[in-house]
Every structure is written in C-alpha cells, then in structure tokens.
OpenMM code with the backbone's topology and positions (N, CA, C; nanometers):
from openmm import Vec3, app, unit

residues = "UNK UNK UNK UNK UNK UNK UNK UNK UNK UNK UNK UNK UNK UNK UNK UNK UNK UNK UNK UNK UNK UNK UNK UNK UNK UNK UNK UNK UNK UNK UNK UNK UNK UNK UNK UNK UNK UNK UNK UNK UNK UNK UNK UNK UNK UNK UNK UNK UNK UNK UNK UNK UNK UNK UNK UNK UNK UNK UNK UNK UNK UNK UNK UNK UNK UNK UNK UNK UNK UNK UNK UNK UNK UNK UNK UNK UNK UNK UNK UNK UNK UNK UNK UNK UNK UNK UNK UNK UNK UNK UNK UNK UNK UNK UNK UNK UNK UNK UNK UNK UNK UNK UNK UNK UNK UNK UNK UNK UNK UNK UNK UNK UNK UNK UNK UNK UNK UNK UNK UNK UNK UNK UNK UNK UNK UNK UNK UNK UNK UNK UNK UNK UNK UNK UNK UNK UNK UNK UNK UNK UNK UNK UNK UNK UNK UNK UNK UNK UNK UNK UNK UNK UNK UNK UNK UNK UNK UNK UNK UNK UNK UNK UNK UNK UNK".split()
positions = [
    Vec3(-1.2964, 0.8715, 0.9951),
    Vec3(-1.2877, 0.8518, 0.8517),
    Vec3(-1.2781, 0.7013, 0.8240),
    Vec3(-1.3545, 0.6548, 0.7273),
    Vec3(-1.3465, 0.5150, 0.6861),
    Vec3(-1.2266, 0.4955, 0.5950),
    Vec3(-1.1620, 0.3796, 0.6066),
    Vec3(-1.0457, 0.3523, 0.5220),
    Vec3(-1.0822, 0.3484, 0.3746),
    Vec3(-1.2079, 0.3138, 0.3430),
    Vec3(-1.2469, 0.3025, 0.2023),
    Vec3(-1.3145, 0.4285, 0.1471),
    Vec3(-1.3136, 0.5363, 0.2226),
    Vec3(-1.3822, 0.6597, 0.1843),
    Vec3(-1.3361, 0.7139, 0.0495),
    Vec3(-1.2083, 0.7042, 0.0190),
    Vec3(-1.1539, 0.7594, -0.1048),
    Vec3(-1.1214, 0.6518, -0.2075),
    Vec3(-1.1784, 0.5334, -0.1908),
    Vec3(-1.1529, 0.4226, -0.2818),
    Vec3(-1.2784, 0.3928, -0.3626),
    Vec3(-1.2593, 0.3458, -0.4838),
    Vec3(-1.3704, 0.3014, -0.5670),
    Vec3(-1.3687, 0.1482, -0.5646),
    Vec3(-1.4663, 0.0910, -0.4939),
    Vec3(-1.4766, -0.0551, -0.4809),
    Vec3(-1.5926, -0.1091, -0.5646),
    Vec3(-1.6406, -0.0306, -0.6610),
    Vec3(-1.7631, -0.0649, -0.7333),
    Vec3(-1.7447, -0.1639, -0.8477),
    Vec3(-1.6225, -0.1966, -0.8867),
    Vec3(-1.6006, -0.2829, -1.0030),
    Vec3(-1.6534, -0.4246, -0.9832),
    Vec3(-1.6649, -0.4681, -0.8593),
    Vec3(-1.7100, -0.6035, -0.8317),
    Vec3(-1.7993, -0.5981, -0.7080),
    Vec3(-1.9132, -0.6623, -0.7151),
    Vec3(-2.0084, -0.6592, -0.6032),
    Vec3(-1.9478, -0.7131, -0.4739),
    Vec3(-1.8484, -0.8003, -0.4835),
    Vec3(-1.7856, -0.8597, -0.3645),
    Vec3(-1.6843, -0.7676, -0.2967),
    Vec3(-1.6370, -0.6651, -0.3659),
    Vec3(-1.5254, -0.5858, -0.3149),
    Vec3(-1.5533, -0.5192, -0.1804),
    Vec3(-1.6736, -0.4682, -0.1578),
    Vec3(-1.7038, -0.4038, -0.0300),
    Vec3(-1.6869, -0.4993, 0.0863),
    Vec3(-1.7409, -0.6202, 0.0722),
    Vec3(-1.7279, -0.7229, 0.1761),
    Vec3(-1.5829, -0.7699, 0.1884),
    Vec3(-1.5190, -0.7919, 0.0756),
    Vec3(-1.3796, -0.8382, 0.0783),
    Vec3(-1.2894, -0.7343, 0.1436),
    Vec3(-1.3126, -0.6060, 0.1152),
    Vec3(-1.2291, -0.5012, 0.1736),
    Vec3(-1.2348, -0.5071, 0.3259),
    Vec3(-1.3521, -0.5319, 0.3812),
    Vec3(-1.3674, -0.5378, 0.5270),
    Vec3(-1.2906, -0.6537, 0.5880),
    Vec3(-1.2600, -0.7574, 0.5121),
    Vec3(-1.1869, -0.8736, 0.5626),
    Vec3(-1.0350, -0.8561, 0.5561),
    Vec3(-0.9896, -0.7510, 0.4898),
    Vec3(-0.8452, -0.7294, 0.4762),
    Vec3(-0.7787, -0.7096, 0.6121),
    Vec3(-0.6505, -0.7414, 0.6151),
    Vec3(-0.5661, -0.7150, 0.7313),
    Vec3(-0.5836, -0.5676, 0.7718),
    Vec3(-0.5998, -0.5374, 0.9016),
    Vec3(-0.6221, -0.3980, 0.9445),
    Vec3(-0.5140, -0.3007, 0.8972),
    Vec3(-0.3878, -0.3433, 0.8973),
    Vec3(-0.2812, -0.2535, 0.8510),
    Vec3(-0.2954, -0.2272, 0.7010),
    Vec3(-0.3356, -0.3279, 0.6245),
    Vec3(-0.3543, -0.3076, 0.4812),
    Vec3(-0.4687, -0.2097, 0.4556),
    Vec3(-0.5736, -0.2161, 0.5365),
    Vec3(-0.6824, -0.1194, 0.5224),
    Vec3(-0.6313, 0.0221, 0.5526),
    Vec3(-0.5429, 0.0345, 0.6505),
    Vec3(-0.4849, 0.1655, 0.6822),
    Vec3(-0.3997, 0.2153, 0.5649),
    Vec3(-0.3219, 0.1263, 0.5063),
    Vec3(-0.2409, 0.1615, 0.3889),
    Vec3(-0.3314, 0.2126, 0.2774),
    Vec3(-0.4395, 0.1395, 0.2507),
    Vec3(-0.5336, 0.1792, 0.1449),
    Vec3(-0.5972, 0.3138, 0.1762),
    Vec3(-0.6312, 0.3358, 0.3020),
    Vec3(-0.6909, 0.4632, 0.3406),
    Vec3(-0.5969, 0.5796, 0.3174),
    Vec3(-0.4729, 0.5642, 0.3587),
    Vec3(-0.3740, 0.6710, 0.3387),
    Vec3(-0.3477, 0.6915, 0.1897),
    Vec3(-0.3336, 0.5816, 0.1147),
    Vec3(-0.3081, 0.5914, -0.0296),
    Vec3(-0.4261, 0.6575, -0.1003),
    Vec3(-0.5470, 0.6184, -0.0626),
    Vec3(-0.6653, 0.6762, -0.1236),
    Vec3(-0.6773, 0.8250, -0.0953),
    Vec3(-0.6483, 0.8625, 0.0281),
    Vec3(-0.6519, 1.0036, 0.0671),
    Vec3(-0.5490, 1.0830, -0.0136),
    Vec3(-0.4277, 1.0305, -0.0211),
    Vec3(-0.3197, 1.0972, -0.0946),
    Vec3(-0.3566, 1.1095, -0.2427),
    Vec3(-0.4052, 1.0007, -0.3024),
    Vec3(-0.4413, 1.0021, -0.4447),
    Vec3(-0.5514, 1.1051, -0.4707),
    Vec3(-0.6499, 1.1109, -0.3827),
    Vec3(-0.7642, 1.2005, -0.4030),
    Vec3(-0.7263, 1.3469, -0.3802),
    Vec3(-0.6626, 1.3759, -0.2662),
    Vec3(-0.6372, 1.5152, -0.2288),
    Vec3(-0.5115, 1.5752, -0.2909),
    Vec3(-0.4131, 1.4935, -0.3197),
    Vec3(-0.2877, 1.5491, -0.3728),
    Vec3(-0.2773, 1.5259, -0.5235),
    Vec3(-0.3198, 1.4084, -0.5687),
    Vec3(-0.3074, 1.3768, -0.7111),
    Vec3(-0.4370, 1.3996, -0.7893),
    Vec3(-0.5476, 1.4191, -0.7185),
    Vec3(-0.6747, 1.4460, -0.7851),
    Vec3(-0.7378, 1.3248, -0.8518),
    Vec3(-0.7087, 1.2052, -0.8018),
    Vec3(-0.7626, 1.0818, -0.8604),
    Vec3(-0.8168, 0.9922, -0.7507),
    Vec3(-0.9032, 0.9009, -0.7893),
    Vec3(-0.9593, 0.8033, -0.6951),
    Vec3(-0.9042, 0.6657, -0.7320),
    Vec3(-0.8569, 0.5936, -0.6304),
    Vec3(-0.8066, 0.4578, -0.6526),
    Vec3(-0.9237, 0.3631, -0.6790),
    Vec3(-0.9135, 0.2852, -0.7859),
    Vec3(-1.0189, 0.1914, -0.8234),
    Vec3(-0.9670, 0.0485, -0.8065),
    Vec3(-1.0328, -0.0272, -0.7182),
    Vec3(-0.9902, -0.1648, -0.6899),
    Vec3(-1.0009, -0.2521, -0.8140),
    Vec3(-0.9043, -0.3406, -0.8265),
    Vec3(-0.8958, -0.4315, -0.9397),
    Vec3(-0.9073, -0.5765, -0.8928),
    Vec3(-0.8439, -0.6081, -0.7790),
    Vec3(-0.8463, -0.7440, -0.7262),
    Vec3(-0.8180, -0.7376, -0.5762),
    Vec3(-0.8998, -0.8069, -0.4982),
    Vec3(-0.8736, -0.8142, -0.3542),
    Vec3(-0.8377, -0.9573, -0.3179),
    Vec3(-0.9343, -1.0469, -0.3164),
    Vec3(-0.9065, -1.1849, -0.2781),
    Vec3(-0.8955, -1.2727, -0.4022),
    Vec3(-0.7985, -1.3630, -0.4017),
    Vec3(-0.7952, -1.4716, -0.4996),
    Vec3(-0.7255, -1.5898, -0.4359),
    Vec3(-0.7637, -1.7073, -0.4774),
    Vec3(-0.7082, -1.8302, -0.4213),
    Vec3(-0.5605, -1.8412, -0.4558),
    Vec3(-0.4840, -1.8970, -0.3632),
    Vec3(-0.3419, -1.9220, -0.3879),
    Vec3(-0.3284, -2.0137, -0.5088),
    Vec3(-0.2307, -1.9864, -0.5924),
    Vec3(-0.2060, -2.0689, -0.7100),
    Vec3(-0.2859, -2.0289, -0.8321),
    Vec3(-0.3694, -1.9261, -0.8198),
    Vec3(-0.4484, -1.8799, -0.9343),
    Vec3(-0.3574, -1.8309, -1.0460),
    Vec3(-0.2523, -1.7615, -1.0082),
    Vec3(-0.1537, -1.7126, -1.1048),
    Vec3(-0.0214, -1.7806, -1.0728),
    Vec3(0.0341, -1.8476, -1.1722),
    Vec3(0.1573, -1.9227, -1.1522),
    Vec3(0.2707, -1.8336, -1.1034),
    Vec3(0.3389, -1.8795, -0.9984),
    Vec3(0.4554, -1.8100, -0.9452),
    Vec3(0.4259, -1.7031, -0.8421),
    Vec3(0.2987, -1.6725, -0.8155),
    Vec3(0.2702, -1.5694, -0.7156),
    Vec3(0.2790, -1.6266, -0.5746),
    Vec3(0.2945, -1.5383, -0.4769),
    Vec3(0.3184, -1.5795, -0.3389),
    Vec3(0.1942, -1.6326, -0.2677),
    Vec3(0.0766, -1.5955, -0.3123),
    Vec3(-0.0456, -1.6338, -0.2426),
    Vec3(-0.0886, -1.5338, -0.1375),
    Vec3(-0.0278, -1.4175, -0.1342),
    Vec3(-0.0572, -1.3172, -0.0313),
    Vec3(-0.2006, -1.2651, -0.0420),
    Vec3(-0.2593, -1.2667, -0.1628),
    Vec3(-0.3996, -1.2245, -0.1773),
    Vec3(-0.4925, -1.3203, -0.1032),
    Vec3(-0.4572, -1.4468, -0.0970),
    Vec3(-0.5428, -1.5454, -0.0296),
    Vec3(-0.5345, -1.5329, 0.1221),
    Vec3(-0.4376, -1.4586, 0.1709),
    Vec3(-0.4217, -1.4353, 0.3151),
    Vec3(-0.4827, -1.3014, 0.3566),
    Vec3(-0.5506, -1.2335, 0.2644),
    Vec3(-0.6142, -1.1035, 0.2903),
    Vec3(-0.5109, -0.9958, 0.3246),
    Vec3(-0.3890, -1.0091, 0.2687),
    Vec3(-0.2830, -0.9117, 0.2979),
    Vec3(-0.2334, -0.8413, 0.1718),
    Vec3(-0.3155, -0.8444, 0.0635),
    Vec3(-0.2778, -0.7738, -0.0594),
    Vec3(-0.4036, -0.7276, -0.1317),
    Vec3(-0.3883, -0.6180, -0.2040),
    Vec3(-0.4960, -0.5630, -0.2856),
    Vec3(-0.4325, -0.4982, -0.4082),
    Vec3(-0.5014, -0.5069, -0.5206),
    Vec3(-0.4545, -0.4443, -0.6443),
    Vec3(-0.5522, -0.3360, -0.6864),
    Vec3(-0.4966, -0.2267, -0.7380),
    Vec3(-0.5760, -0.1163, -0.7913),
    Vec3(-0.5335, -0.0907, -0.9347),
    Vec3(-0.6242, -0.0325, -1.0134),
    Vec3(-0.5879, 0.0113, -1.1482),
    Vec3(-0.4832, 0.1210, -1.1361),
    Vec3(-0.3974, 0.1308, -1.2378),
    Vec3(-0.3004, 0.2403, -1.2383),
    Vec3(-0.3758, 0.3714, -1.2577),
    Vec3(-0.3135, 0.4823, -1.2213),
    Vec3(-0.3759, 0.6133, -1.2341),
    Vec3(-0.3677, 0.6615, -1.3790),
    Vec3(-0.4257, 0.7771, -1.4066),
    Vec3(-0.4384, 0.8239, -1.5447),
    Vec3(-0.3048, 0.8514, -1.6137),
    Vec3(-0.2017, 0.8815, -1.5362),
    Vec3(-0.0697, 0.9093, -1.5939),
    Vec3(0.0344, 0.8272, -1.5200),
    Vec3(0.1341, 0.7744, -1.5913),
    Vec3(0.2377, 0.6942, -1.5244),
    Vec3(0.3076, 0.7688, -1.4111),
    Vec3(0.3317, 0.8989, -1.4298),
    Vec3(0.4032, 0.9740, -1.3260),
    Vec3(0.3201, 0.9860, -1.1985),
    Vec3(0.1869, 0.9903, -1.2098),
    Vec3(0.1015, 0.9934, -1.0909),
    Vec3(0.1042, 0.8589, -1.0195),
    Vec3(0.1026, 0.7519, -1.0964),
    Vec3(0.1104, 0.6173, -1.0385),
    Vec3(0.2405, 0.6012, -0.9610),
    Vec3(0.3511, 0.6399, -1.0217),
    Vec3(0.4810, 0.6261, -0.9542),
    Vec3(0.4909, 0.7168, -0.8328),
    Vec3(0.4329, 0.8361, -0.8401),
    Vec3(0.4314, 0.9279, -0.7249),
    Vec3(0.3564, 0.8633, -0.6083),
    Vec3(0.2416, 0.8030, -0.6360),
    Vec3(0.1641, 0.7368, -0.5310),
    Vec3(0.2421, 0.6212, -0.4706),
    Vec3(0.3031, 0.5393, -0.5539),
    Vec3(0.3809, 0.4246, -0.5049),
    Vec3(0.4939, 0.4723, -0.4142),
    Vec3(0.5654, 0.5737, -0.4574),
    Vec3(0.6766, 0.6261, -0.3760),
    Vec3(0.6257, 0.6842, -0.2438),
    Vec3(0.5145, 0.7559, -0.2500),
    Vec3(0.4593, 0.8162, -0.1281),
    Vec3(0.4210, 0.7088, -0.0271),
    Vec3(0.3530, 0.6054, -0.0716),
    Vec3(0.3121, 0.4969, 0.0194),
    Vec3(0.4346, 0.4288, 0.0795),
    Vec3(0.5357, 0.4063, -0.0014),
    Vec3(0.6566, 0.3408, 0.0498),
    Vec3(0.7375, 0.4313, 0.1422),
    Vec3(0.7139, 0.5616, 0.1381),
    Vec3(0.7776, 0.6526, 0.2332),
    Vec3(0.7022, 0.6561, 0.3655),
    Vec3(0.5743, 0.6252, 0.3612),
    Vec3(0.4916, 0.6303, 0.4822),
    Vec3(0.4872, 0.4992, 0.5596),
    Vec3(0.5122, 0.3879, 0.4922),
    Vec3(0.5013, 0.2561, 0.5559),
    Vec3(0.6278, 0.1751, 0.5331),
    Vec3(0.6615, 0.0933, 0.6321),
    Vec3(0.7736, -0.0001, 0.6210),
    Vec3(0.7144, -0.1400, 0.6201),
    Vec3(0.7452, -0.2186, 0.5174),
    Vec3(0.6856, -0.3511, 0.4995),
    Vec3(0.7114, -0.4427, 0.6192),
    Vec3(0.8350, -0.4553, 0.6593),
    Vec3(0.8700, -0.5399, 0.7750),
    Vec3(0.9621, -0.4580, 0.8644),
    Vec3(0.9083, -0.4079, 0.9754),
    Vec3(0.9838, -0.3168, 1.0620),
    Vec3(1.1091, -0.3800, 1.1203),
    Vec3(1.1154, -0.5126, 1.1242),
    Vec3(1.2363, -0.5771, 1.1766),
    Vec3(1.3578, -0.5446, 1.0908),
    Vec3(1.3347, -0.5128, 0.9638),
    Vec3(1.4449, -0.4784, 0.8738),
    Vec3(1.5139, -0.3505, 0.9209),
    Vec3(1.4359, -0.2519, 0.9680),
    Vec3(1.4979, -0.1268, 1.0132),
    Vec3(1.5329, -0.1298, 1.1612),
    Vec3(1.4711, -0.2209, 1.2373),
    Vec3(1.4948, -0.2274, 1.3813),
    Vec3(1.6110, -0.3182, 1.4205),
    Vec3(1.6609, -0.3987, 1.3286),
    Vec3(1.7660, -0.4954, 1.3596),
    Vec3(1.8986, -0.4487, 1.3011),
    Vec3(2.0034, -0.4377, 1.3823),
    Vec3(2.1344, -0.3998, 1.3277),
    Vec3(2.1768, -0.4976, 1.2178),
    Vec3(2.2397, -0.4455, 1.1143),
    Vec3(2.2792, -0.5241, 0.9963),
    Vec3(2.3526, -0.6529, 1.0326),
    Vec3(2.4432, -0.6439, 1.1270),
    Vec3(2.5258, -0.7597, 1.1620),
    Vec3(2.4431, -0.8742, 1.2221),
    Vec3(2.3263, -0.8423, 1.2807),
    Vec3(2.2437, -0.9443, 1.3455),
    Vec3(2.1273, -0.9919, 1.2597),
    Vec3(2.1153, -0.9422, 1.1380),
    Vec3(2.0015, -0.9795, 1.0540),
    Vec3(2.0175, -1.1223, 1.0012),
    Vec3(1.9189, -1.2070, 1.0286),
    Vec3(1.9227, -1.3413, 0.9693),
    Vec3(1.8928, -1.3325, 0.8198),
    Vec3(1.9223, -1.4387, 0.7466),
    Vec3(1.9008, -1.4402, 0.6018),
    Vec3(1.7579, -1.4029, 0.5639),
    Vec3(1.6613, -1.4483, 0.6419),
    Vec3(1.5201, -1.4179, 0.6124),
    Vec3(1.4970, -1.2665, 0.6084),
    Vec3(1.5577, -1.1936, 0.7020),
    Vec3(1.5418, -1.0479, 0.7040),
    Vec3(1.6200, -0.9808, 0.5922),
    Vec3(1.7361, -1.0344, 0.5612),
    Vec3(1.8143, -0.9769, 0.4523),
    Vec3(1.7358, -0.9833, 0.3218),
    Vec3(1.6580, -1.0899, 0.3007),
    Vec3(1.5757, -1.1026, 0.1804),
    Vec3(1.4629, -0.9993, 0.1792),
    Vec3(1.4151, -0.9594, 0.2960),
    Vec3(1.3021, -0.8661, 0.3046),
    Vec3(1.3438, -0.7205, 0.2834),
    Vec3(1.4733, -0.6922, 0.2817),
    Vec3(1.5176, -0.5530, 0.2678),
    Vec3(1.4660, -0.4884, 0.1394),
    Vec3(1.4471, -0.5669, 0.0354),
    Vec3(1.3988, -0.5120, -0.0910),
    Vec3(1.2487, -0.5192, -0.1079),
    Vec3(1.1760, -0.5499, -0.0016),
    Vec3(1.0309, -0.5621, -0.0123),
    Vec3(0.9636, -0.4335, 0.0343),
    Vec3(0.8559, -0.3993, -0.0331),
    Vec3(0.7864, -0.2738, -0.0063),
    Vec3(0.6378, -0.2985, 0.0130),
    Vec3(0.5720, -0.2041, 0.0770),
    Vec3(0.4265, -0.2071, 0.0925),
    Vec3(0.3604, -0.1890, -0.0445),
    Vec3(0.4109, -0.0966, -0.1255),
    Vec3(0.3622, -0.0765, -0.2623),
    Vec3(0.4676, -0.1309, -0.3575),
    Vec3(0.4290, -0.2262, -0.4415),
    Vec3(0.5265, -0.2843, -0.5353),
    Vec3(0.5827, -0.1721, -0.6214),
    Vec3(0.7164, -0.1597, -0.6288),
    Vec3(0.7765, -0.0456, -0.6982),
    Vec3(0.7592, -0.0469, -0.8502),
    Vec3(0.7195, -0.1606, -0.9081),
    Vec3(0.7028, -0.1691, -1.0531),
    Vec3(0.5572, -0.1996, -1.0867),
    Vec3(0.4803, -0.1006, -1.1345),
    Vec3(0.3397, -0.1262, -1.1650),
    Vec3(0.3188, -0.2183, -1.2848),
    Vec3(0.4261, -0.2523, -1.3557),
    Vec3(0.4144, -0.3383, -1.4730),
    Vec3(0.4592, -0.4812, -1.4446),
    Vec3(0.4575, -0.5218, -1.3177),
    Vec3(0.4907, -0.6599, -1.2830),
    Vec3(0.3661, -0.7472, -1.2990),
    Vec3(0.3857, -0.8761, -1.3040),
    Vec3(0.2721, -0.9684, -1.3062),
    Vec3(0.2019, -0.9742, -1.4406),
    Vec3(0.0707, -0.9919, -1.4346),
    Vec3(-0.0073, -1.0174, -1.5559),
    Vec3(-0.0537, -0.8909, -1.6280),
    Vec3(-0.0431, -0.7769, -1.5673),
    Vec3(-0.0844, -0.6516, -1.6304),
    Vec3(-0.0547, -0.5350, -1.5389),
    Vec3(-0.0574, -0.4152, -1.5943),
    Vec3(-0.0244, -0.2963, -1.5155),
    Vec3(-0.1254, -0.2778, -1.4027),
    Vec3(-0.0748, -0.2623, -1.2818),
    Vec3(-0.1599, -0.2391, -1.1650),
    Vec3(-0.0754, -0.1890, -1.0484),
    Vec3(-0.1437, -0.1332, -0.9483),
    Vec3(-0.0785, -0.0907, -0.8243),
    Vec3(-0.1066, -0.1998, -0.7221),
    Vec3(-0.0019, -0.2547, -0.6646),
    Vec3(-0.0138, -0.3657, -0.5693),
    Vec3(0.0307, -0.3183, -0.4318),
    Vec3(-0.0613, -0.3230, -0.3346),
    Vec3(-0.0279, -0.2941, -0.1951),
    Vec3(-0.0321, -0.4247, -0.1180),
    Vec3(0.0614, -0.4393, -0.0228),
    Vec3(0.0653, -0.5591, 0.0600),
    Vec3(0.1099, -0.5226, 0.2005),
    Vec3(0.0727, -0.6070, 0.2959),
    Vec3(0.1158, -0.5848, 0.4341),
    Vec3(0.1768, -0.7128, 0.4886),
    Vec3(0.2502, -0.6972, 0.5945),
    Vec3(0.3183, -0.8049, 0.6659),
    Vec3(0.2771, -0.7882, 0.8122),
    Vec3(0.2807, -0.8939, 0.8930),
    Vec3(0.2470, -0.8758, 1.0354),
    Vec3(0.3313, -0.7682, 1.1056),
    Vec3(0.4494, -0.7370, 1.0509),
    Vec3(0.5359, -0.6351, 1.1111),
    Vec3(0.5365, -0.5031, 1.0334),
    Vec3(0.4385, -0.4812, 0.9469),
    Vec3(0.4307, -0.3540, 0.8748),
    Vec3(0.3957, -0.2434, 0.9735),
    Vec3(0.4640, -0.1294, 0.9579),
    Vec3(0.4390, -0.0148, 1.0471),
    Vec3(0.4222, 0.1131, 0.9663),
    Vec3(0.3416, 0.2022, 1.0230),
    Vec3(0.3262, 0.3380, 0.9730),
    Vec3(0.4416, 0.4176, 1.0317),
    Vec3(0.5032, 0.5029, 0.9543),
    Vec3(0.6216, 0.5740, 1.0020),
    Vec3(0.5891, 0.6687, 1.1168),
    Vec3(0.6928, 0.7095, 1.1842),
    Vec3(0.6792, 0.7947, 1.3017),
    Vec3(0.6256, 0.9326, 1.2643),
    Vec3(0.5762, 1.0050, 1.3635),
    Vec3(0.5233, 1.1405, 1.3420),
    Vec3(0.6312, 1.2311, 1.2824),
    Vec3(0.7551, 1.2177, 1.3301),
    Vec3(0.8655, 1.3001, 1.2791),
    Vec3(0.8846, 1.2780, 1.1285),
    Vec3(0.8884, 1.1515, 1.0859),
    Vec3(0.9070, 1.1232, 0.9443),
    Vec3(0.7845, 1.1626, 0.8632),
    Vec3(0.6668, 1.1548, 0.9221),
    Vec3(0.5452, 1.1967, 0.8531),
    Vec3(0.5491, 1.3468, 0.8266),
    Vec3(0.5965, 1.4253, 0.9219),
    Vec3(0.6093, 1.5703, 0.9028),
    Vec3(0.7059, 1.5985, 0.7883),
    Vec3(0.8187, 1.5268, 0.7844),
    Vec3(0.9142, 1.5429, 0.6745),
    Vec3(0.8494, 1.5082, 0.5405),
    Vec3(0.7706, 1.3993, 0.5403),
    Vec3(0.7024, 1.3559, 0.4187),
    Vec3(0.6060, 1.4642, 0.3700),
    Vec3(0.5252, 1.5180, 0.4608),
    Vec3(0.4284, 1.6207, 0.4221),
    Vec3(0.4983, 1.7457, 0.3705),
    Vec3(0.6119, 1.7792, 0.4279),
    Vec3(0.6877, 1.8964, 0.3837),
    Vec3(0.7337, 1.8810, 0.2387),
    Vec3(0.7653, 1.7577, 0.1995),
    Vec3(0.8074, 1.7324, 0.0617),
    Vec3(0.6969, 1.7680, -0.0372),
    Vec3(0.5718, 1.7535, 0.0040),
    Vec3(0.4587, 1.7799, -0.0842),
    Vec3(0.3916, 1.9139, -0.0537),
    Vec3(0.4589, 1.9998, 0.0218),
    Vec3(0.4072, 2.1326, 0.0510),
    Vec3(0.2801, 2.1313, 0.1340),
    Vec3(0.2679, 2.0337, 0.2219),
    Vec3(0.1495, 2.0206, 0.3062),
    Vec3(0.1931, 2.0238, 0.4529),
    Vec3(0.0958, 2.0458, 0.5412),
    Vec3(0.1218, 2.0307, 0.6831),
    Vec3(0.0036, 1.9568, 0.7437),
    Vec3(0.0130, 1.9269, 0.8706),
    Vec3(-0.0910, 1.8452, 0.9328),
    Vec3(-0.2256, 1.9177, 0.9386),
    Vec3(-0.2260, 2.0505, 0.9232),
    Vec3(-0.3522, 2.1243, 0.9267),
    Vec3(-0.4369, 2.0978, 0.8024),
    Vec3(-0.3709, 2.0732, 0.6878),
    Vec3(-0.4495, 2.0493, 0.5660),
    Vec3(-0.4289, 1.9087, 0.5090),
    Vec3(-0.3748, 1.8198, 0.5882),
    Vec3(-0.3581, 1.6803, 0.5451),
    Vec3(-0.3931, 1.5918, 0.6637),
    Vec3(-0.5151, 1.5473, 0.6683),
    Vec3(-0.5603, 1.4608, 0.7775),
    Vec3(-0.5592, 1.3174, 0.7288),
    Vec3(-0.4737, 1.2359, 0.7817),
    Vec3(-0.4687, 1.0956, 0.7444),
    Vec3(-0.5739, 1.0151, 0.8144),
    Vec3(-0.5852, 0.8906, 0.7764),
    Vec3(-0.6787, 0.7996, 0.8392),
    Vec3(-0.6248, 0.7623, 0.9757),
    Vec3(-0.7046, 0.7758, 1.0787),
    Vec3(-0.6611, 0.7449, 1.2146),
    Vec3(-0.6966, 0.6034, 1.2495),
] * unit.nanometer
topology = app.Topology()
chain = topology.addChain("A")
for resn in residues:
    res = topology.addResidue(resn, chain)
    for name in ("N", "CA", "C"):
        topology.addAtom(name, app.Element.getBySymbol(name[0]), res)
C-alpha cells in the first residue's frame, strides 16, 4: 500500500513530488491517518501545505522546511477532525525518549517535549483551521499490543483494519 493512497494531493501540482520528499516516518503517519479517515470516518484527507521556507510565517518553528510537517484541510465536521487527531496521537509518539526515559532522569529538553504531539491537538492554531502532522527523528509507531487496544476502541480488529506497512 502506498502512503498516499488515501490522501488527496491534487490541490497543488507540486504536492505529489513534495510528498515523496517527506521524512519516512511522516509519510507513515499520513498513510495511517489517511486510512483511518477514509475507512473509519468516511473522508479523504486533502493536503493544504507540505513544504514552505523557514520564516514564511512569523513565529513558526520551520519544521515544514525540514520536510517533517504537513498540513491538511480540516474534515467536514469538527468532531471528525478531533477524532482523527486523537487517533493519530494514540498511534504515534512524537519523541519516544519522553516515554523511554524515567522522569527523574529527563533533561529540560525532554521535559519540554512532553506536551508535543504528532498531530497538533488544536486545529485552530496558526493562520487558519487545519490538521498539522509532524515527525521527530525519535517518532515511533506504537507497539502491536497498544495498536490492538486502539483498534478495540473503534470496534475493529486486525482482520478488517490493515495499516500501512
């Protein structure tokens, strides 16, 4: 399965090429999110922004210029958008060192990352409503055990929910 199979990249002629340049983990995130949106929520994720130069928007981190972020239009209903954001954040951990390091040994840099997510929890941040996915070099897909728990929450099992491999 291609990571972009359930994504709509047609809004900009550059999006297909730009998508291929994304960080591999971010492409996996998009693939899982697209699959979930299509098969569980009945919607297709439509890309809004992939690459932009650092400093284009005042105060942003520049993560889009590093090919580690992508923005999608929000879904047709706010509750579907929030469901997708929560699902992605249940499947991926932004920086695995946050969960792998005992609290007492976490340096300040890791303590700051505890509130960071793969899917930005507020679709109304920034310049307009959108779904923002991002990856970090230490982003991980959750374990098989947690994935089974996740699928159970949505009344699915691995027989009828095939993720992107």
